[in-house]
C-alpha positions in Angstrom: 91.8 113.8 111.9 90.0 113.2 114.9 89.4 117.4 116.6 88.3 116.7 120.3 87.0 120.3 121.5 88.3 121.0 125.5 85.0 122.2 126.9 85.6 125.2 129.3 87.1 124.4 132.6 87.8 121.1 131.5 91.5 119.3 132.8 93.6 118.7 130.0 93.6 115.2 131.3 89.4 115.0 131.2 89.6 115.9 127.3 93.2 113.0 126.4 90.8 110.4 128.2 87.9 111.6 126.2 91.0 111.6 122.5 91.8 108.0 123.3 88.2 106.5 123.3 87.6 108.1 120.0 90.3 106.9 118.5 89.6 103.4 119.8 86.3 104.0 118.6 87.5 104.8 115.2 89.7 100.7 115.1 92.1 104.0 113.8 95.5 102.0 115.5 94.4 98.6 114.5 94.0 100.2 110.8 97.8 101.7 110.7 98.8 99.0 111.9 97.3 96.7 109.1 99.0 99.2 106.5 102.5 98.7 107.7 102.6 96.6 105.2 101.0 94.8 101.8 99.5 92.3 102.2 98.9 90.8 98.4 95.1 90.4 97.2 95.8 87.0 96.9 96.6 86.8 100.9 93.7 88.5 102.0 91.2 87.1 100.1 92.1 83.3 101.6 92.4 84.7 105.3 89.1 86.7 104.7 88.5 81.9 104.0 89.8 80.6 106.6 88.6 83.0 109.2 85.5 82.8 107.8 85.6 78.4 107.7 86.4 79.1 111.7 83.5 81.3 112.5 81.3 78.6 111.2 83.2 75.7 112.3 82.5 77.4 115.1 79.4 78.2 115.1 78.4 74.4 114.8 80.0 73.2 117.4 78.1 75.2 119.6 
């Protein structure tokens, strides 16, 4: 749970903006979306391998 302390004489809009930045920095929304659907461990491993292969090819061609 994220907590944003509202300072004296700070507008709600400013506090909301700080809250949104905190949420974005913690990648909370991305994690929630990822957990909405279950992925089998074998699929997770396969995607990790494919991403590693892509990264390797990308950095070797530069």
